[in-house]
N, CA, C and O atoms as a Tripos MOL2 file, in Angstrom:
@<TRIPOS>MOLECULE
protein
  292   291    73     0     0
PROTEIN
NO_CHARGES

@<TRIPOS>ATOM
      1 N        -163.6340  -32.5410  226.8800 N.3       1 GLU1
      2 CA       -162.4140  -33.3150  227.1640 C.3       1 GLU1
      3 C        -161.2100  -32.5090  226.6740 C.2       1 GLU1
      4 O        -160.8380  -32.5720  225.5020 O.2       1 GLU1
      5 N        -160.6260  -31.7690  227.5750 N.am      2 GLY2
      6 CA       -159.5000  -30.9790  227.2020 C.3       2 GLY2
      7 C        -158.2240  -31.5800  227.8060 C.2       2 GLY2
      8 O        -158.1350  -32.7470  228.1890 O.2       2 GLY2
      9 N        -157.2670  -30.6870  227.8490 N.am      3 PHE3
     10 CA       -155.8970  -31.0770  228.3130 C.3       3 PHE3
     11 C        -155.9940  -31.6140  229.7870 C.2       3 PHE3
     12 O        -156.4770  -30.9270  230.6870 O.2       3 PHE3
     13 N        -155.4980  -32.9060  229.9830 N.am      4 GLY4
     14 CA       -155.4860  -33.4520  231.2690 C.3       4 GLY4
     15 C        -156.8250  -33.8240  231.9590 C.2       4 GLY4
     16 O        -156.9170  -33.8340  233.1860 O.2       4 GLY4
     17 N        -157.8270  -34.1190  231.1640 N.am      5 SER5
     18 CA       -159.1410  -34.3870  231.7010 C.3       5 SER5
     19 C        -159.4850  -35.8270  231.7660 C.2       5 SER5
     20 O        -160.6530  -36.1210  232.0240 O.2       5 SER5
     21 N        -158.5820  -36.7900  231.5560 N.am      6 ARG6
     22 CA       -158.9610  -38.2170  231.5500 C.3       6 ARG6
     23 C        -158.5620  -38.8790  232.8780 C.2       6 ARG6
     24 O        -157.4050  -39.2540  233.0700 O.2       6 ARG6
     25 N        -159.5060  -39.0120  233.7640 N.am      7 GLY7
     26 CA       -159.2820  -39.7200  234.9980 C.3       7 GLY7
     27 C        -158.1640  -39.1840  235.8090 C.2       7 GLY7
     28 O        -158.0980  -37.9830  236.0740 O.2       7 GLY7
     29 N        -157.2440  -40.0830  236.2270 N.am      8 ASP8
     30 CA       -156.1650  -39.6700  237.0380 C.3       8 ASP8
     31 C        -154.8780  -39.3940  236.2580 C.2       8 ASP8
     32 O        -153.7910  -39.4130  236.8360 O.2       8 ASP8
     33 N        -154.9830  -39.1530  235.0200 N.am      9 ARG9
     34 CA       -153.8060  -38.8140  234.1900 C.3       9 ARG9
     35 C        -153.4710  -37.3670  234.4420 C.2       9 ARG9
     36 O        -154.3360  -36.5460  234.7500 O.2       9 ARG9
     37 N        -152.1660  -37.0670  234.3010 N.am     10 THR10
     38 CA       -151.7330  -35.7280  234.3520 C.3      10 THR10
     39 C        -151.8710  -35.1250  232.9390 C.2      10 THR10
     40 O        -152.3010  -35.8280  232.0240 O.2      10 THR10
     41 N        -151.5300  -33.8930  232.7480 N.am     11 GLY11
     42 CA       -151.6780  -33.2560  231.4680 C.3      11 GLY11
     43 C        -150.6920  -33.8330  230.4090 C.2      11 GLY11
     44 O        -150.8020  -33.5670  229.2120 O.2      11 GLY11
     45 N        -149.7500  -34.6170  230.9080 N.am     12 PHE12
     46 CA       -148.7210  -35.0830  229.9550 C.3      12 PHE12
     47 C        -148.9070  -36.6080  229.6910 C.2      12 PHE12
     48 O        -147.9780  -37.2450  229.1950 O.2      12 PHE12
     49 N        -150.0570  -37.1900  230.0050 N.am     13 GLY13
     50 CA       -150.3540  -38.5660  229.7540 C.3      13 GLY13
     51 C        -149.8360  -39.5550  230.7790 C.2      13 GLY13
     52 O        -149.9890  -40.7640  230.6020 O.2      13 GLY13
     53 N        -149.2200  -39.0610  231.8540 N.am     14 ARG14
     54 CA       -148.7170  -39.9410  232.9070 C.3      14 ARG14
     55 C        -149.7420  -40.0820  234.0010 C.2      14 ARG14
     56 O        -150.5660  -39.1920  234.2150 O.2      14 ARG14
     57 N        -149.6890  -41.2250  234.7080 N.am     15 PHE15
     58 CA       -150.6740  -41.4160  235.8080 C.3      15 PHE15
     59 C        -150.0600  -40.9500  237.1010 C.2      15 PHE15
     60 O        -148.8570  -41.0860  237.3240 O.2      15 PHE15
     61 N        -150.8830  -40.4090  237.9360 N.am     16 GLU16
     62 CA       -150.4300  -39.9750  239.2670 C.3      16 GLU16
     63 C        -150.1690  -41.2100  240.1370 C.2      16 GLU16
     64 O        -150.9170  -42.1860  240.0730 O.2      16 GLU16
     65 N        -149.0990  -41.1670  240.9550 N.am     17 ARG17
     66 CA       -148.8470  -42.2560  241.8550 C.3      17 ARG17
     67 C        -149.7250  -42.0760  243.1540 C.2      17 ARG17
     68 O        -149.6520  -41.0880  243.8850 O.2      17 ARG17
     69 N        -150.5230  -43.1000  243.3420 N.am     18 SER18
     70 CA       -151.4990  -43.0180  244.5060 C.3      18 SER18
     71 C        -151.1120  -44.0330  245.5860 C.2      18 SER18
     72 O        -151.8270  -44.1990  246.5750 O.2      18 SER18
     73 N        -149.9540  -44.7220  245.3840 N.am     19 GLY19
     74 CA       -149.5600  -45.7040  246.4030 C.3      19 GLY19
     75 C        -150.1590  -47.0900  246.1250 C.2      19 GLY19
     76 O        -149.9160  -48.0470  246.8610 O.2      19 GLY19
     77 N        -150.9310  -47.1700  245.0660 N.am     20 HIS20
     78 CA       -151.5530  -48.4460  244.7030 C.3      20 HIS20
     79 C        -151.0340  -48.8820  243.3110 C.2      20 HIS20
     80 O        -150.7380  -48.0630  242.4410 O.2      20 HIS20
     81 N        -150.9470  -50.1760  243.1600 N.am     21 SER21
     82 CA       -150.5430  -50.6740  241.7910 C.3      21 SER21
     83 C        -151.8110  -50.8060  240.9680 C.2      21 SER21
     84 O        -152.8930  -51.0510  241.5020 O.2      21 SER21
     85 N        -151.6660  -50.6430  239.6920 N.am     22 ARG22
     86 CA       -152.8140  -50.8560  238.7980 C.3      22 ARG22
     87 C        -153.1890  -52.3080  238.7060 C.2      22 ARG22
     88 O        -154.2790  -52.6270  238.2300 O.2      22 ARG22
     89 N        -152.2790  -53.2540  239.1690 N.am     23 TRP23
     90 CA       -152.5350  -54.6990  239.0890 C.3      23 TRP23
     91 C        -153.1540  -55.2320  240.4320 C.2      23 TRP23
     92 O        -153.7060  -56.3320  240.4800 O.2      23 TRP23
     93 N        -153.0390  -54.4270  241.4890 N.am     24 CYS24
     94 CA       -153.4160  -54.9860  242.7810 C.3      24 CYS24
     95 C        -154.0210  -53.8150  243.5990 C.2      24 CYS24
     96 O        -153.5760  -52.6770  243.4510 O.2      24 CYS24
     97 N        -155.0140  -54.0780  244.4460 N.am     25 ASP25
     98 CA       -155.5800  -53.1130  245.3030 C.3      25 ASP25
     99 C        -154.8130  -52.8360  246.5170 C.2      25 ASP25
    100 O        -155.1530  -51.9160  247.2620 O.2      25 ASP25
    101 N        -153.7620  -53.6010  246.7730 N.am     26 LYS26
    102 CA       -152.9530  -53.4700  247.9590 C.3      26 LYS26
    103 C        -151.9850  -52.3010  247.8740 C.2      26 LYS26
    104 O        -151.3300  -52.1260  246.8470 O.2      26 LYS26
    105 N        -151.8760  -51.4940  248.9310 N.am     27 SER27
    106 CA       -150.8750  -50.4210  248.8750 C.3      27 SER27
    107 C        -149.4820  -50.9360  249.0880 C.2      27 SER27
    108 O        -149.3040  -52.1040  249.4350 O.2      27 SER27
    109 N        -148.5150  -50.1260  248.8970 N.am     28 ASP28
    110 CA       -147.1300  -50.5520  248.9410 C.3      28 ASP28
    111 C        -146.5860  -50.3550  250.3600 C.2      28 ASP28
    112 O        -145.5530  -49.7100  250.5380 O.2      28 ASP28
    113 N        -147.2790  -50.9090  251.3830 N.am     29 ASP29
    114 CA       -146.8600  -50.7710  252.7380 C.3      29 ASP29
    115 C        -145.9870  -51.8950  253.2720 C.2      29 ASP29
    116 O        -145.6080  -51.8620  254.4430 O.2      29 ASP29
    117 N        -145.6550  -52.8880  252.4560 N.am     30 ASP30
    118 CA       -144.8140  -54.0230  252.8400 C.3      30 ASP30
    119 C        -143.3760  -53.5050  253.1140 C.2      30 ASP30
    120 O        -142.8550  -52.6180  252.4390 O.2      30 ASP30
    121 N        -142.7830  -54.1210  254.1470 N.am     31 ASP31
    122 CA       -141.3940  -53.7880  254.5080 C.3      31 ASP31
    123 C        -140.4710  -54.7420  253.7610 C.2      31 ASP31
    124 O        -140.2700  -55.8770  254.1920 O.2      31 ASP31
    125 N        -139.9140  -54.2920  252.6550 N.am     32 TRP32
    126 CA       -139.0660  -55.1660  251.8520 C.3      32 TRP32
    127 C        -137.6280  -55.2080  252.3390 C.2      32 TRP32
    128 O        -136.7910  -55.8430  251.6990 O.2      32 TRP32
    129 N        -137.3090  -54.5420  253.4660 N.am     33 SER33
    130 CA       -136.0170  -54.5740  254.0000 C.3      33 SER33
    131 C        -135.7920  -55.8970  254.8360 C.2      33 SER33
    132 O        -134.6550  -56.2620  255.1350 O.2      33 SER33
    133 N        -136.8780  -56.5720  255.1850 N.am     34 LYS34
    134 CA       -136.8090  -57.8130  255.9600 C.3      34 LYS34
    135 C        -137.0570  -58.9860  255.0100 C.2      34 LYS34
    136 O        -138.0340  -58.9940  254.2600 O.2      34 LYS34
    137 N        -136.1440  -59.9940  255.0510 N.am     35 PRO35
    138 CA       -136.3160  -61.1750  254.1360 C.3      35 PRO35
    139 C        -137.5530  -61.9480  254.5340 C.2      35 PRO35
    140 O        -137.9640  -61.9790  255.6930 O.2      35 PRO35
    141 N        -138.1260  -62.5700  253.5220 N.am     36 LEU36
    142 CA       -139.2810  -63.4540  253.7470 C.3      36 LEU36
    143 C        -138.8360  -64.7400  254.3270 C.2      36 LEU36
    144 O        -137.6830  -65.1060  254.0990 O.2      36 LEU36
    145 N        -139.6390  -65.4810  255.0670 N.am     37 PRO37
    146 CA       -139.2330  -66.7890  255.5830 C.3      37 PRO37
    147 C        -139.0250  -67.7330  254.3970 C.2      37 PRO37
    148 O        -139.6290  -67.5510  253.3400 O.2      37 PRO37
    149 N        -138.1520  -68.7620  254.5800 N.am     38 PRO38
    150 CA       -137.9330  -69.7740  253.5690 C.3      38 PRO38
    151 C        -139.2460  -70.4800  253.1680 C.2      38 PRO38
    152 O        -140.1300  -70.6860  254.0000 O.2      38 PRO38
    153 N        -139.3510  -70.8360  251.9040 N.am     39 SER39
    154 CA       -140.5240  -71.6300  251.4310 C.3      39 SER39
    155 C        -139.9800  -72.9100  250.8270 C.2      39 SER39
    156 O        -139.3450  -72.8890  249.7740 O.2      39 SER39
    157 N        -140.2240  -73.9870  251.4760 N.am     40 GLU40
    158 CA       -139.7580  -75.3270  251.0040 C.3      40 GLU40
    159 C        -140.3490  -75.6170  249.6360 C.2      40 GLU40
    160 O        -139.6340  -76.0880  248.7520 O.2      40 GLU40
    161 N        -141.6270  -75.3510  249.4340 N.am     41 ARG41
    162 CA       -142.2750  -75.5470  248.1400 C.3      41 ARG41
    163 C        -141.6290  -74.7880  247.0270 C.2      41 ARG41
    164 O        -141.3940  -75.3330  245.9490 O.2      41 ARG41
    165 N        -141.3330  -73.5130  247.2740 N.am     42 LEU42
    166 CA       -140.8210  -72.6520  246.2740 C.3      42 LEU42
    167 C        -139.3410  -73.0550  245.9790 C.2      42 LEU42
    168 O        -138.9350  -73.0200  244.8170 O.2      42 LEU42
    169 N        -138.5460  -73.4280  246.9810 N.am     43 GLU43
    170 CA       -137.1960  -73.9110  246.7470 C.3      43 GLU43
    171 C        -137.1340  -75.1440  245.9460 C.2      43 GLU43
    172 O        -136.2770  -75.2860  245.0740 O.2      43 GLU43
    173 N        -138.0860  -76.1100  246.2360 N.am     44 GLN44
    174 CA       -138.1420  -77.3130  245.4290 C.3      44 GLN44
    175 C        -138.5520  -77.0040  244.0010 C.2      44 GLN44
    176 O        -138.0130  -77.5930  243.0630 O.2      44 GLN44
    177 N        -139.4900  -76.0960  243.8220 N.am     45 GLU45
    178 CA       -139.9160  -75.7670  242.4900 C.3      45 GLU45
    179 C        -138.7440  -75.1540  241.6470 C.2      45 GLU45
    180 O        -138.5640  -75.4860  240.4750 O.2      45 GLU45
    181 N        -137.9890  -74.2800  242.2770 N.am     46 LEU46
    182 CA       -136.9720  -73.5910  241.5780 C.3      46 LEU46
    183 C        -135.6860  -74.4470  241.3710 C.2      46 LEU46
    184 O        -135.0900  -74.4300  240.2930 O.2      46 LEU46
    185 N        -135.2770  -75.1910  242.4250 N.am     47 PHE47
    186 CA       -133.9750  -75.8440  242.3760 C.3      47 PHE47
    187 C        -133.9650  -77.3770  242.3300 C.2      47 PHE47
    188 O        -132.8890  -77.9730  242.3350 O.2      47 PHE47
    189 N        -135.0900  -78.0060  242.2860 N.am     48 SER48
    190 CA       -135.0710  -79.4430  242.1560 C.3      48 SER48
    191 C        -134.9570  -79.8530  240.6880 C.2      48 SER48
    192 O        -135.2750  -79.0750  239.7890 O.2      48 SER48
    193 N        -134.5110  -81.0520  240.4660 N.am     49 GLY49
    194 CA       -134.4100  -81.5600  239.1080 C.3      49 GLY49
    195 C        -133.0990  -81.1920  238.4700 C.2      49 GLY49
    196 O        -132.3950  -80.3130  238.9650 O.2      49 GLY49
    197 N        -132.7620  -81.8320  237.4010 N.am     50 GLY50
    198 CA       -131.5200  -81.5540  236.7180 C.3      50 GLY50
    199 C        -131.6450  -80.4900  235.7040 C.2      50 GLY50
    200 O        -132.7010  -80.2610  235.1140 O.2      50 GLY50
    201 N        -130.4950  -79.8140  235.5060 N.am     51 ASN51
    202 CA       -130.4470  -78.7920  234.4740 C.3      51 ASN51
    203 C        -129.5700  -79.3410  233.3750 C.2      51 ASN51
    204 O        -128.3760  -79.5510  233.5890 O.2      51 ASN51
    205 N        -130.1240  -79.5780  232.2160 N.am     52 THR52
    206 CA       -129.3540  -80.2230  231.1410 C.3      52 THR52
    207 C        -128.3370  -79.2540  230.5260 C.2      52 THR52
    208 O        -127.2660  -79.6810  230.0950 O.2      52 THR52
    209 N        -128.6460  -78.0070  230.4820 N.am     53 GLY53
    210 CA       -127.7140  -77.0150  229.9020 C.3      53 GLY53
    211 C        -127.3580  -77.3070  228.4610 C.2      53 GLY53
    212 O        -128.1900  -77.8600  227.7420 O.2      53 GLY53
    213 N        -126.2130  -76.9780  228.0160 N.am     54 ILE54
    214 CA       -125.8270  -77.1690  226.6780 C.3      54 ILE54
    215 C        -124.8360  -78.4190  226.6120 C.2      54 ILE54
    216 O        -123.8260  -78.4740  227.3130 O.2      54 ILE54
    217 N        -125.1840  -79.3540  225.7670 N.am     55 ASN55
    218 CA       -124.3470  -80.5400  225.6110 C.3      55 ASN55
    219 C        -123.3700  -80.2300  224.4220 C.2      55 ASN55
    220 O        -123.6910  -80.3870  223.2440 O.2      55 ASN55
    221 N        -122.1810  -79.7860  224.8320 N.am     56 PHE56
    222 CA       -121.1820  -79.3830  223.8400 C.3      56 PHE56
    223 C        -120.6460  -80.6080  223.0260 C.2      56 PHE56
    224 O        -120.0710  -80.4370  221.9510 O.2      56 PHE56
    225 N        -120.8400  -81.7970  223.5440 N.am     57 GLU57
    226 CA       -120.4360  -83.0110  222.7500 C.3      57 GLU57
    227 C        -121.2640  -83.0870  221.4980 C.2      57 GLU57
    228 O        -120.7690  -83.5850  220.4880 O.2      57 GLU57
    229 N        -122.4630  -82.6370  221.5000 N.am     58 LYS58
    230 CA       -123.3670  -82.7200  220.3300 C.3      58 LYS58
    231 C        -123.5540  -81.4110  219.6190 C.2      58 LYS58
    232 O        -124.4090  -81.2900  218.7420 O.2      58 LYS58
    233 N        -122.7500  -80.4120  219.9930 N.am     59 TYR59
    234 CA       -122.9630  -79.0880  219.4750 C.3      59 TYR59
    235 C        -122.8100  -79.0410  217.9790 C.2      59 TYR59
    236 O        -123.5620  -78.3280  217.3130 O.2      59 TYR59
    237 N        -121.8550  -79.7820  217.4160 N.am     60 ASP60
    238 CA       -121.6610  -79.8010  215.9590 C.3      60 ASP60
    239 C        -122.7120  -80.5870  215.1930 C.2      60 ASP60
    240 O        -122.8150  -80.4520  213.9740 O.2      60 ASP60
    241 N        -123.4770  -81.3890  215.8750 N.am     61 ASP61
    242 CA       -124.5330  -82.2280  215.2520 C.3      61 ASP61
    243 C        -125.8580  -81.4350  215.0580 C.2      61 ASP61
    244 O        -126.8100  -81.9890  214.5100 O.2      61 ASP61
    245 N        -125.9380  -80.1810  215.4850 N.am     62 ILE62
    246 CA       -127.1430  -79.4050  215.2960 C.3      62 ILE62
    247 C        -127.3290  -79.1070  213.8430 C.2      62 ILE62
    248 O        -126.4430  -78.5010  213.2410 O.2      62 ILE62
    249 N        -128.4610  -79.5040  213.2190 N.am     63 PRO63
    250 CA       -128.6370  -79.2100  211.7690 C.3      63 PRO63
    251 C        -128.8620  -77.7120  211.5840 C.2      63 PRO63
    252 O        -129.6040  -77.0500  212.3090 O.2      63 PRO63
    253 N        -128.1430  -77.2180  210.5270 N.am     64 VAL64
    254 CA       -128.1940  -75.7900  210.1720 C.3      64 VAL64
    255 C        -128.3790  -75.6630  208.6700 C.2      64 VAL64
    256 O        -127.6520  -76.2990  207.9070 O.2      64 VAL64
    257 N        -129.2970  -74.8890  208.2460 N.am     65 GLU65
    258 CA       -129.5060  -74.5450  206.8550 C.3      65 GLU65
    259 C        -129.2050  -73.0410  206.6590 C.2      65 GLU65
    260 O        -129.6760  -72.1720  207.3930 O.2      65 GLU65
    261 N        -128.4030  -72.8070  205.6380 N.am     66 VAL66
    262 CA       -128.0420  -71.4330  205.3370 C.3      66 VAL66
    263 C        -128.4370  -71.1080  203.8960 C.2      66 VAL66
    264 O        -128.1160  -71.8490  202.9680 O.2      66 VAL66
    265 N        -129.1510  -69.9690  203.7260 N.am     67 THR67
    266 CA       -129.5650  -69.5320  202.4230 C.3      67 THR67
    267 C        -129.1330  -68.0790  202.1910 C.2      67 THR67
    268 O        -128.7770  -67.3610  203.1250 O.2      67 THR67
    269 N        -129.1730  -67.6860  200.9690 N.am     68 GLY68
    270 CA       -128.8080  -66.3110  200.6480 C.3      68 GLY68
    271 C        -127.5500  -66.2030  199.8020 C.2      68 GLY68
    272 O        -127.0150  -67.2100  199.3380 O.2      68 GLY68
    273 N        -127.0770  -64.9590  199.6020 N.am     69 ASN69
    274 CA       -125.8760  -64.7580  198.8210 C.3      69 ASN69
    275 C        -124.6780  -64.7770  199.7220 C.2      69 ASN69
    276 O        -124.7340  -64.3670  200.8810 O.2      69 ASN69
    277 N        -123.5380  -65.2830  199.1400 N.am     70 ASN70
    278 CA       -122.2800  -65.3110  199.8720 C.3      70 ASN70
    279 C        -122.3330  -66.0130  201.2460 C.2      70 ASN70
    280 O        -121.7210  -65.5550  202.2100 O.2      70 ASN70
    281 N        -123.0390  -67.0760  201.3090 N.am     71 CYS71
    282 CA       -123.1540  -67.9010  202.5600 C.3      71 CYS71
    283 C        -121.8630  -68.7180  202.7400 C.2      71 CYS71
    284 O        -121.2540  -69.1340  201.7550 O.2      71 CYS71
    285 N        -121.4550  -68.9420  203.9660 N.am     72 PRO72
    286 CA       -120.2880  -69.8080  204.1840 C.3      72 PRO72
    287 C        -120.7250  -71.2700  203.8670 C.2      72 PRO72
    288 O        -121.8960  -71.6320  203.9780 O.2      72 PRO72
    289 N        -119.7150  -72.0850  203.4650 N.am     73 PRO73
    290 CA       -120.0430  -73.4830  203.0980 C.3      73 PRO73
    291 C        -120.4450  -74.3070  204.3710 C.2      73 PRO73
    292 O        -120.7530  -75.4940  204.2660 O.2      73 PRO73
@<TRIPOS>BOND
     1     1     2 1
     2     2     3 1
     3     3     4 2
     4     3     5 am
     5     5     6 1
     6     6     7 1
     7     7     8 2
     8     7     9 am
     9     9    10 1
    10    10    11 1
    11    11    12 2
    12    11    13 am
    13    13    14 1
    14    14    15 1
    15    15    16 2
    16    15    17 am
    17    17    18 1
    18    18    19 1
    19    19    20 2
    20    19    21 am
    21    21    22 1
    22    22    23 1
    23    23    24 2
    24    23    25 am
    25    25    26 1
    26    26    27 1
    27    27    28 2
    28    27    29 am
    29    29    30 1
    30    30    31 1
    31    31    32 2
    32    31    33 am
    33    33    34 1
    34    34    35 1
    35    35    36 2
    36    35    37 am
    37    37    38 1
    38    38    39 1
    39    39    40 2
    40    39    41 am
    41    41    42 1
    42    42    43 1
    43    43    44 2
    44    43    45 am
    45    45    46 1
    46    46    47 1
    47    47    48 2
    48    47    49 am
    49    49    50 1
    50    50    51 1
    51    51    52 2
    52    51    53 am
    53    53    54 1
    54    54    55 1
    55    55    56 2
    56    55    57 am
    57    57    58 1
    58    58    59 1
    59    59    60 2
    60    59    61 am
    61    61    62 1
    62    62    63 1
    63    63    64 2
    64    63    65 am
    65    65    66 1
    66    66    67 1
    67    67    68 2
    68    67    69 am
    69    69    70 1
    70    70    71 1
    71    71    72 2
    72    71    73 am
    73    73    74 1
    74    74    75 1
    75    75    76 2
    76    75    77 am
    77    77    78 1
    78    78    79 1
    79    79    80 2
    80    79    81 am
    81    81    82 1
    82    82    83 1
    83    83    84 2
    84    83    85 am
    85    85    86 1
    86    86    87 1
    87    87    88 2
    88    87    89 am
    89    89    90 1
    90    90    91 1
    91    91    92 2
    92    91    93 am
    93    93    94 1
    94    94    95 1
    95    95    96 2
    96    95    97 am
    97    97    98 1
    98    98    99 1
    99    99   100 2
   100    99   101 am
   101   101   102 1
   102   102   103 1
   103   103   104 2
   104   103   105 am
   105   105   106 1
   106   106   107 1
   107   107   108 2
   108   107   109 am
   109   109   110 1
   110   110   111 1
   111   111   112 2
   112   111   113 am
   113   113   114 1
   114   114   115 1
   115   115   116 2
   116   115   117 am
   117   117   118 1
   118   118   119 1
   119   119   120 2
   120   119   121 am
   121   121   122 1
   122   122   123 1
   123   123   124 2
   124   123   125 am
   125   125   126 1
   126   126   127 1
   127   127   128 2
   128   127   129 am
   129   129   130 1
   130   130   131 1
   131   131   132 2
   132   131   133 am
   133   133   134 1
   134   134   135 1
   135   135   136 2
   136   135   137 am
   137   137   138 1
   138   138   139 1
   139   139   140 2
   140   139   141 am
   141   141   142 1
   142   142   143 1
   143   143   144 2
   144   143   145 am
   145   145   146 1
   146   146   147 1
   147   147   148 2
   148   147   149 am
   149   149   150 1
   150   150   151 1
   151   151   152 2
   152   151   153 am
   153   153   154 1
   154   154   155 1
   155   155   156 2
   156   155   157 am
   157   157   158 1
   158   158   159 1
   159   159   160 2
   160   159   161 am
   161   161   162 1
   162   162   163 1
   163   163   164 2
   164   163   165 am
   165   165   166 1
   166   166   167 1
   167   167   168 2
   168   167   169 am
   169   169   170 1
   170   170   171 1
   171   171   172 2
   172   171   173 am
   173   173   174 1
   174   174   175 1
   175   175   176 2
   176   175   177 am
   177   177   178 1
   178   178   179 1
   179   179   180 2
   180   179   181 am
   181   181   182 1
   182   182   183 1
   183   183   184 2
   184   183   185 am
   185   185   186 1
   186   186   187 1
   187   187   188 2
   188   187   189 am
   189   189   190 1
   190   190   191 1
   191   191   192 2
   192   191   193 am
   193   193   194 1
   194   194   195 1
   195   195   196 2
   196   195   197 am
   197   197   198 1
   198   198   199 1
   199   199   200 2
   200   199   201 am
   201   201   202 1
   202   202   203 1
   203   203   204 2
   204   203   205 am
   205   205   206 1
   206   206   207 1
   207   207   208 2
   208   207   209 am
   209   209   210 1
   210   210   211 1
   211   211   212 2
   212   211   213 am
   213   213   214 1
   214   214   215 1
   215   215   216 2
   216   215   217 am
   217   217   218 1
   218   218   219 1
   219   219   220 2
   220   219   221 am
   221   221   222 1
   222   222   223 1
   223   223   224 2
   224   223   225 am
   225   225   226 1
   226   226   227 1
   227   227   228 2
   228   227   229 am
   229   229   230 1
   230   230   231 1
   231   231   232 2
   232   231   233 am
   233   233   234 1
   234   234   235 1
   235   235   236 2
   236   235   237 am
   237   237   238 1
   238   238   239 1
   239   239   240 2
   240   239   241 am
   241   241   242 1
   242   242   243 1
   243   243   244 2
   244   243   245 am
   245   245   246 1
   246   246   247 1
   247   247   248 2
   248   247   249 am
   249   249   250 1
   250   250   251 1
   251   251   252 2
   252   251   253 am
   253   253   254 1
   254   254   255 1
   255   255   256 2
   256   255   257 am
   257   257   258 1
   258   258   259 1
   259   259   260 2
   260   259   261 am
   261   261   262 1
   262   262   263 1
   263   263   264 2
   264   263   265 am
   265   265   266 1
   266   266   267 1
   267   267   268 2
   268   267   269 am
   269   269   270 1
   270   270   271 1
   271   271   272 2
   272   271   273 am
   273   273   274 1
   274   274   275 1
   275   275   276 2
   276   275   277 am
   277   277   278 1
   278   278   279 1
   279   279   280 2
   280   279   281 am
   281   281   282 1
   282   282   283 1
   283   283   284 2
   284   283   285 am
   285   285   286 1
   286   286   287 1
   287   287   288 2
   288   287   289 am
   289   289   290 1
   290   290   291 1
   291   291   292 2
@<TRIPOS>SUBSTRUCTURE
     1 GLU1         2 RESIDUE 1 A GLU
     2 GLY2         6 RESIDUE 1 A GLY
     3 PHE3        10 RESIDUE 1 A PHE
     4 GLY4        14 RESIDUE 1 A GLY
     5 SER5        18 RESIDUE 1 A SER
     6 ARG6        22 RESIDUE 1 A ARG
     7 GLY7        26 RESIDUE 1 A GLY
     8 ASP8        30 RESIDUE 1 A ASP
     9 ARG9        34 RESIDUE 1 A ARG
    10 THR10       38 RESIDUE 1 A THR
    11 GLY11       42 RESIDUE 1 A GLY
    12 PHE12       46 RESIDUE 1 A PHE
    13 GLY13       50 RESIDUE 1 A GLY
    14 ARG14       54 RESIDUE 1 A ARG
    15 PHE15       58 RESIDUE 1 A PHE
    16 GLU16       62 RESIDUE 1 A GLU
    17 ARG17       66 RESIDUE 1 A ARG
    18 SER18       70 RESIDUE 1 A SER
    19 GLY19       74 RESIDUE 1 A GLY
    20 HIS20       78 RESIDUE 1 A HIS
    21 SER21       82 RESIDUE 1 A SER
    22 ARG22       86 RESIDUE 1 A ARG
    23 TRP23       90 RESIDUE 1 A TRP
    24 CYS24       94 RESIDUE 1 A CYS
    25 ASP25       98 RESIDUE 1 A ASP
    26 LYS26      102 RESIDUE 1 A LYS
    27 SER27      106 RESIDUE 1 A SER
    28 ASP28      110 RESIDUE 1 A ASP
    29 ASP29      114 RESIDUE 1 A ASP
    30 ASP30      118 RESIDUE 1 A ASP
    31 ASP31      122 RESIDUE 1 A ASP
    32 TRP32      126 RESIDUE 1 A TRP
    33 SER33      130 RESIDUE 1 A SER
    34 LYS34      134 RESIDUE 1 A LYS
    35 PRO35      138 RESIDUE 1 A PRO
    36 LEU36      142 RESIDUE 1 A LEU
    37 PRO37      146 RESIDUE 1 A PRO
    38 PRO38      150 RESIDUE 1 A PRO
    39 SER39      154 RESIDUE 1 A SER
    40 GLU40      158 RESIDUE 1 A GLU
    41 ARG41      162 RESIDUE 1 A ARG
    42 LEU42      166 RESIDUE 1 A LEU
    43 GLU43      170 RESIDUE 1 A GLU
    44 GLN44      174 RESIDUE 1 A GLN
    45 GLU45      178 RESIDUE 1 A GLU
    46 LEU46      182 RESIDUE 1 A LEU
    47 PHE47      186 RESIDUE 1 A PHE
    48 SER48      190 RESIDUE 1 A SER
    49 GLY49      194 RESIDUE 1 A GLY
    50 GLY50      198 RESIDUE 1 A GLY
    51 ASN51      202 RESIDUE 1 A ASN
    52 THR52      206 RESIDUE 1 A THR
    53 GLY53      210 RESIDUE 1 A GLY
    54 ILE54      214 RESIDUE 1 A ILE
    55 ASN55      218 RESIDUE 1 A ASN
    56 PHE56      222 RESIDUE 1 A PHE
    57 GLU57      226 RESIDUE 1 A GLU
    58 LYS58      230 RESIDUE 1 A LYS
    59 TYR59      234 RESIDUE 1 A TYR
    60 ASP60      238 RESIDUE 1 A ASP
    61 ASP61      242 RESIDUE 1 A ASP
    62 ILE62      246 RESIDUE 1 A ILE
    63 PRO63      250 RESIDUE 1 A PRO
    64 VAL64      254 RESIDUE 1 A VAL
    65 GLU65      258 RESIDUE 1 A GLU
    66 VAL66      262 RESIDUE 1 A VAL
    67 THR67      266 RESIDUE 1 A THR
    68 GLY68      270 RESIDUE 1 A GLY
    69 ASN69      274 RESIDUE 1 A ASN
    70 ASN70      278 RESIDUE 1 A ASN
    71 CYS71      282 RESIDUE 1 A CYS
    72 PRO72      286 RESIDUE 1 A PRO
    73 PRO73      290 RESIDUE 1 A PRO
């Protein structure tokens, strides 16, 4: 086992690009310049329901404990 002898690694520890992802056996032949068709299920999952966000009316009511030297009151 010498320099660059581990599988498809190069001599510098990098993997050679073979057109395949290490997470998937599918090659990268998809045409990403064309948008995918809309997915009603995905849109509902992402955009339905309320977003509560930050309630600034209760911002000062958040309990905070400060410890250490020279802490603000």
